[in-house]
C-alpha positions in Angstrom: -3.3 -2.2 -28.8 -3.1 -1.0 -24.9 0.4 0.3 -23.9 2.5 -1.8 -21.6 3.1 0.2 -18.4 6.6 -0.2 -16.4 8.0 0.8 -13.1 11.1 2.7 -13.2 11.4 4.0 -9.6 10.1 3.4 -6.1 10.0 5.0 -2.8 8.5 4.7 0.6 8.8 4.8 4.1 6.8 3.3 7.1 7.9 1.6 10.6 10.7 -0.5 8.7 12.5 2.2 7.3 12.6 5.7 5.7 13.4 4.7 2.2 12.4 1.8 -0.2 15.8 0.0 0.2 15.4 -0.1 4.0 11.9 -1.3 3.9 12.9 -4.2 1.7 15.8 -5.2 3.8 13.5 -5.2 6.9 10.9 -7.4 4.9 13.9 -9.8 3.7 15.0 -10.0 7.4 11.5 -10.8 8.6 11.7 -7.8 10.9 8.5 -6.6 12.3 8.2 -2.9 13.1 5.2 -3.5 15.3 5.5 -2.1 18.9 4.8 0.4 21.3 3.6 4.0 19.8 5.8 6.8 21.3 5.2 9.9 19.3 1.4 10.4 19.8 -0.9 11.4 22.5 -2.7 8.3 23.1 -4.8 9.1 26.1 -7.0 6.1 27.5 -6.6 3.5 25.0 -6.3 -0.3 25.6 -4.1 -1.0 22.4 -1.1 1.3 22.3 0.9 -0.7 19.6 1.5 0.0 15.9 4.1 0.4 13.3 5.2 4.0 13.6 8.0 5.9 11.7 10.2 7.1 14.7 11.7 10.0 13.0 11.3 11.3 9.5 14.2 11.2 6.7 16.0 14.5 6.0 14.0 16.5 3.4 14.3 19.9 1.9 10.6 20.7 1.5 10.2 24.4 2.1 8.5 25.7 4.9 5.7 27.4 2.9 4.4 23.9 1.4 5.2 22.2 4.7 2.7 24.2 6.8 -0.1 23.3 4.4 0.5 19.5 4.5 -0.8 17.1 6.9 1.3 14.0 7.8 -0.5 11.8 5.1 0.6 14.3 2.6 4.1 14.8 3.8 4.9 11.1 3.7 3.5 10.7 0.1 5.7 13.6 -1.1 8.9 12.1 0.6 8.1 8.9 -1.1 7.3 10.2 -4.5 10.5 12.3 -4.4 12.5 9.2 -3.7 10.8 7.3 -6.3 11.4 10.1 -9.0 15.2 10.3 -7.9 15.6 6.4 -8.7 13.8 6.8 -12.0 16.2 9.5 -12.9 13.0 11.7 -14.1 12.1 15.3 -13.9 8.9 17.2 -15.2 11.3 19.9 -16.0 12.6 17.7 -18.8 9.8 17.0 -21.2 6.1 17.9 -21.2 4.9 18.1 -17.6 1.3 17.9 -18.8 2.1 14.3 -19.8 3.1 13.8 -16.1 0.5 12.9 -13.4 -0.2 11.2 -10.0 -2.7 9.3 -8.4 -2.6 8.7 -4.5 -4.7 6.4 -2.4 -5.6 7.2 1.3 -8.0 5.2 3.3 -9.2 8.2 5.1 -8.1 11.8 5.3 -5.8 14.3 7.2 -6.8 12.9 10.6 -4.1 14.8 12.7 -5.5 18.1 11.2 -9.0 17.2 12.1 -8.2 16.1 15.4 -6.2 19.2 16.5 -9.3 21.3 15.2 -11.7 19.5 17.5 -9.2 19.8 20.4 -8.7 23.6 19.8 -12.4 23.9 19.3 -13.7 21.8 22.3 -10.9 21.9 24.8 -9.3 25.1 24.2 -12.0 27.4 23.0 -9.7 28.2 20.0 -10.8 28.8 16.2 -10.0 26.2 13.5 -6.5 26.7 11.9 -6.9 28.5 8.7 -5.5 25.6 6.5 -7.5 22.8 8.1 -9.6 21.9 5.0 -6.9 21.7 2.4 -4.8 19.8 5.0 -7.6 17.4 5.8 -9.1 16.6 2.3 -8.4 12.9 1.0 -7.2 14.4 -2.3 -4.4 16.6 -0.6 -1.6 14.1 -0.9 -2.0 14.0 -4.8 -2.2 17.7 -5.1 1.0 18.0 -2.8 2.9 15.5 -4.8 2.0 17.4 -8.1 3.0 20.7 -6.6 6.4 19.2 -5.2 7.4 17.6 -8.7 5.7 19.9 -11.1 3.2 17.3 -12.4 0.3 19.0 -14.5 -1.2 16.0 -16.3 -4.1 13.7 -14.8 -3.7 14.3 -10.8 -6.4 13.0 -8.3 -6.8 11.3 -5.0 -8.4 7.7 -4.6 -10.2 6.5 -1.6 -11.3 2.9 -1.1 -10.5 2.3 2.4 -7.6 -0.6 2.5 -7.7 -1.1 -1.1 -6.9 2.5 -1.9 -3.3 2.0 -3.1 -4.1 -0.7 -5.5 -7.0 1.3 -7.0 -4.6 4.3 -7.2 -2.1 2.2 -9.1 -4.5 0.5 -11.3 -6.1 4.1 -12.0 -2.7 5.3 -13.1 -2.0 2.3 -15.3 -5.4 3.2 -17.1 -4.1 6.9 -17.7 -0.9 5.5 -19.5 -2.9 2.8 -21.5 -5.4 5.2 -22.8 -2.8 7.7 -23.8 -3.7 10.4 -21.3 -0.2 10.5 -19.7 3.3 9.0 -20.3 4.4 9.1 -16.7 2.4 8.5 -13.4 3.3 8.7 -9.8 1.2 6.2 -8.0 0.8 4.8 -4.6 -0.9 5.4 -1.3 -0.3 7.1 2.1 -1.8 7.0 5.5 -1.0 8.3 8.9 -3.8 7.0 11.3 -1.8 6.8 14.5 -4.1 9.3 16.0 -6.0 9.1 19.3 -9.4 9.3 17.6 -8.8 7.1 15.0 -7.4 4.4 17.2 -10.1 4.8 19.6 -12.5 4.2 16.7 -10.8 1.1 15.4 -11.0 -0.3 19.0 -14.7 0.0 19.0 -14.8 -2.5 16.0 -12.7 -4.8 18.2 -10.2 -6.0 15.7 -7.2 -4.7 16.9 -4.7 -7.1 18.2 -3.3 -6.5 21.8 0.3 -7.4 21.1 1.0 -8.0 17.3 -0.2 -9.1 13.9 0.1 -12.9 13.4 -1.4 -13.5 9.8 -2.6 -17.1 9.0 -1.4 -18.2 12.4 -4.0 -20.1 14.4 -3.4 -17.9 17.5 -3.9 -14.5 15.5 -5.7 -11.9 17.5 -6.4 -9.3 14.9 -4.6 -6.7 13.2 -2.1 -3.9 13.9 -2.3 -0.5 12.7 0.7 1.4 11.1 1.7 4.6 9.1 3.5 5.0 5.9 3.6 5.8 2.2 4.8 4.0 -0.9 5.1 5.4 -4.5 6.2 4.2 -8.0 7.2 5.9 -11.1 4.9 4.3 -13.7 5.9 4.9 -17.5 4.6 3.6 -20.9 7.1 0.9 -21.9 8.2 2.8 -24.9 8.7 6.0 -22.9 11.1 4.2 -20.6 13.1 2.5 -23.2 13.3 5.7 -25.3 15.2 7.4 -22.5 17.2 4.3 -21.6 15.6 3.8 -18.0 16.3 0.7 -15.9 13.1 -1.0 -15.7 12.3 -2.8 -12.4 9.1 -4.8 -13.2 6.2 -4.6 -15.4 2.5 -3.9 -14.1 0.9 -6.7 -16.4 -2.5 -6.4 -15.2 -5.2 -5.1 -12.6 -8.4 -6.8 -11.4 -11.4 -5.2 -9.5 -14.4 -6.2 -7.9 -17.0 -5.5 -5.3 -18.6 -7.9 -2.8 -21.9 -5.9 -3.0 -22.8 -7.9 0.3 -21.7 -6.1 3.6 -20.0 -3.1 4.8 -17.3 -4.8 6.8 -17.7 -8.7 6.4 -15.9 -10.2 3.4 -17.1 -12.7 1.0 -15.2 -15.4 -0.8 -16.7 -14.5 -4.3 -15.4 -10.8 -4.4 -11.7 -11.5 -3.9 -12.0 -14.5 -6.1 -13.5 -12.4 -8.9 -10.7 -9.7 -8.5 -7.9 -12.2 -8.9 -9.6 -13.7 -11.9 -9.9 -10.5 -13.4 -6.4 -9.7 -12.8 -5.1 -12.8 -14.2 -7.5 -12.2 -17.5 -6.3 -8.5 -17.7 -2.7 -9.7 -17.6 -2.8 -12.5 -20.1 -1.8 -15.1 -17.3 -2.6 -18.2 -16.4 -2.9 -19.4 -12.7 0.3 -21.5 -13.0 2.3 -18.5 -14.1 2.1 -16.9 -10.7 5.1 -17.4 -8.4 4.4 -15.3 -5.5 1.3 -13.9 -4.0 1.3 -11.1 -1.5 -1.7 -11.7 0.5 -4.1 -9.1 2.0 -3.5 -11.1 5.2 -4.7 -8.7 8.1 -4.4 -11.1 10.9 -8.1 -11.3 11.8 -9.8 -14.8 11.9 -12.4 -14.2 9.1 -10.2 -12.3 6.7 -7.3 -14.9 6.5 -9.7 -17.9 6.2 -11.8 -16.2 3.3 -8.6 -15.1 1.5 -7.3 -18.7 1.7 -10.5 -20.1 0.6 -10.5 -17.6 -2.5 -6.8 -18.4 -3.4 -7.6 -22.1 -3.6 -10.8 -21.4 -6.0 -8.4 -19.2 -8.2 -5.4 -21.2 -8.3 -6.6 -24.9 -7.6 -3.6 -27.4 -7.2 -1.4 -24.6 -8.0 -2.4 -22.8 -4.7 -0.1 -25.2 -2.9 2.9 -24.3 -5.1 2.5 -20.6 -4.5 4.8 -18.8 -2.3 2.2 -16.6 -0.2 3.1 -14.0 2.5 1.5 -11.2 4.4 4.0 -8.3 4.8 1.5 -6.8 7.4 3.1 -9.0 9.7 6.1 -6.4 9.6 4.8 -3.1 8.2 1.4 -3.6 9.8 -1.7 -2.4 8.3 -1.1 1.0 6.9 -4.8 1.3 5.3 -4.6 3.2 2.2 -0.7 2.9 2.0 -0.6 -0.9 2.4 -1.0 -1.9 -1.2 1.8 0.6 -1.9 4.3 -1.1 0.5 3.2 -4.4 -0.8 4.0 -3.3 -4.2 7.7 -2.6 -3.1 7.6 -6.1 -1.7 6.3 -7.6 -5.1 8.9 -5.5 -7.1 11.8 -6.5 -5.0 10.7 -10.2 -4.9 10.9 -10.0 -8.6 14.3 -8.2 -8.7 16.1 -10.4 -6.2 14.4 -13.8 -6.4 13.5 -13.5 -2.6 10.2 -14.1 -1.1 9.6 -11.8 2.1 8.1 -14.0 4.9 4.9 -13.7 7.1 6.6 -12.8 10.5 5.3 -13.6 13.9 3.8 -17.0 12.7 3.5 -19.5 15.6 0.9 -22.1 15.0 -0.5 -23.9 11.9 -4.4 -23.2 11.2 -6.0 -25.9 9.0 -8.1 -23.4 7.2 -5.1 -21.4 6.2 -2.9 -24.1 5.0 -1.1 -22.7 2.1 2.6 -22.1 2.0 2.7 -18.7 3.9 6.5 -18.6 4.1 6.6 -18.6 7.8 9.0 -16.3 9.5 12.0 -16.8 7.1 12.5 -15.5 3.6 13.0 -17.9 0.9 14.9 -17.7 -2.3 12.8 -18.6 -5.2 12.8 -17.3 -8.8 9.7 -14.9 -8.9 8.7 -14.2 -12.6 5.1 -13.0 -11.5 3.8 -11.8 -8.4 0.2 -10.8 -7.4 -0.6 -8.4 -4.7 -4.3 -8.8 -2.9 -6.0 -5.8 -1.4 -9.5 -6.2 0.0 -11.3 -3.5 1.8 -14.3 -2.5 3.9 -17.2 -1.5 1.7 -16.5 -4.9 0.0 -14.0 -3.1 -2.6 -11.3 -5.5 -4.0 -8.1 -4.6 -6.1 -5.6 -7.0 -7.3 -2.3 -6.0 -9.1 0.0 -8.5 -11.2 3.6 -7.6 -11.7 5.9 -9.5 -14.0 9.4 -9.6 -14.7 10.9 -7.7 -17.8 
């Protein structure tokens, strides 16, 4: 029989705050962190807004490790350390080969790459010595393992905007299969870099002012930076050590559109949600809250709404739905991990975070999207949707324990 997998610690930082508690407070208050970007050299950009971490929290990461990390790895390590502290765990107590990590990232170490090109092309200098280990997508997972002494299954996951949910699902599998007792899992991203923003401008999906998911006047997505991490344990391992269990990861559902590199389908997200419910042994009517992918683009929000209606039928109109990207923005590979925090805390506190910035009803997005103000409601089961370029879909189910 598959082992149950529970969450015993969470950590995170993004534009809303530099720990999980402050992130949740910002979500609960419906506060949007999207605004002018001030800490990056943006040069000639049309869109200069995003959800930026204005200042990092205090940390004791030693200089030797710090100089080997790009920003996305640093964010992941800070979040992972917070999650481990809350869980009351240390790999020094127990078998460190039974502790692992999976970290999702939508891209790579963009800052290291941009600095290298600037050095080579503008200054005539050579590439920095540690450019490759700083830039590689799997660096965050490796840095988390080194920082916390994790010697079990450790790997990075890269599937664009679904990366964090894929990483968490992969970590669940490691525990279910008996390869690990404890896994750190989540995602990290630091895309507020000139070259990255310039590339996103070219796709013409960036909003000129803010992110308004499901609102008829929505104009696109906003980018943000951040990281979220969770400590996952087998239920038996957590109970044996007397841990506080925050929630259970009841199931995961994965699918692919196999259609278009950027345009989503209804069928792919529908299949992922159905697979998630089946994996968790849940009926559609069991779900109270759905954290939508909800990017704020015209097509995504309409297609996701249609997929939800197909899966949930009449119950779709009884669900509480929201997109927290309206507050922390689209953090790409980190989004699912920040939305995991929203789901866990919604279950813990019985509060559904809102969809901020909502102004105008859209007939094609007619579900209860919890506009602007959080709502008190018992949440026994929450689903979290992540859909990505490439047509890769990953849905997670969280359950009260």
